[in-house]
C-alpha positions, 0 to 999 in steps of 0.5 A, spaced: 923 241 899 925 242 892 922 248 889 919 249 883 920 256 879 913 257 876 912 262 870 907 266 873 908 267 880 916 265 880 919 260 886 914 255 890 914 248 894 913 243 890 907 241 893 903 246 889 905 243 882 901 236 878 906 233 873 902 233 866 907 229 862 911 230 856 910 236 852 910 238 845 906 232 844 901 234 838 894 232 838 892 228 832 890 232 826 885 227 824 883 223 831 876 219 827 881 216 822 887 212 827 886 205 829 886 203 836 894 202 836 895 208 833 890 211 839 894 207 844 901 210 841 899 217 843 896 216 850 900 212 852 907 211 849 911 218 851 919 219 851 923 216 857 930 220 855 936 220 861 937 227 861 934 234 859 926 233 858 920 238 856 914 236 860 907 240 862 907 242 870 900 245 872 901 250 878 895 247 882 896 251 888 898 259 886 895 261 879 891 254 877 896 255 870 899 250 865 907 251 864 912 247 860 918 246 863 926 243 861 928 239 867 933 234 868 931 227 869 937 224 871 938 231 877 931 233 877 933 240 876 929 245 871 933 248 866 928 253 865 919 254 864 916 257 859 908 259 857 905 252 852 905 257 847 913 258 846 917 254 843 922 249 847 928 252 849 934 249 845 937 244 849 944 244 848 944 252 850 941 251 857 947 246 859 951 249 856 947 256 861 946 252 867 950 250 874 950 245 878 951 247 885 944 252 883 940 247 879 937 252 875 940 258 869 946 262 870 
């Protein structure tokens, strides 16, 4: 079983978490002004990159709080975890500081 680093509780088993989708997707400024197609784009269409990706996670079996993480989608390695109000870490810096054998920051 994989361990996921919760920024509030530390390393926990993945069974305690729920994936929440792409992070840093802003809510529309004027939702009433959106067309059906624009709502569909907002609700259903997200990036699906190969490599580092900023995601939202919910620690349902622990602190019951949301947090953001940068995870490599090819290896499932978590490169960083941070609070929802914090800015997204620089991906190039994370990759330069990660160690593949341990799956995380140096």
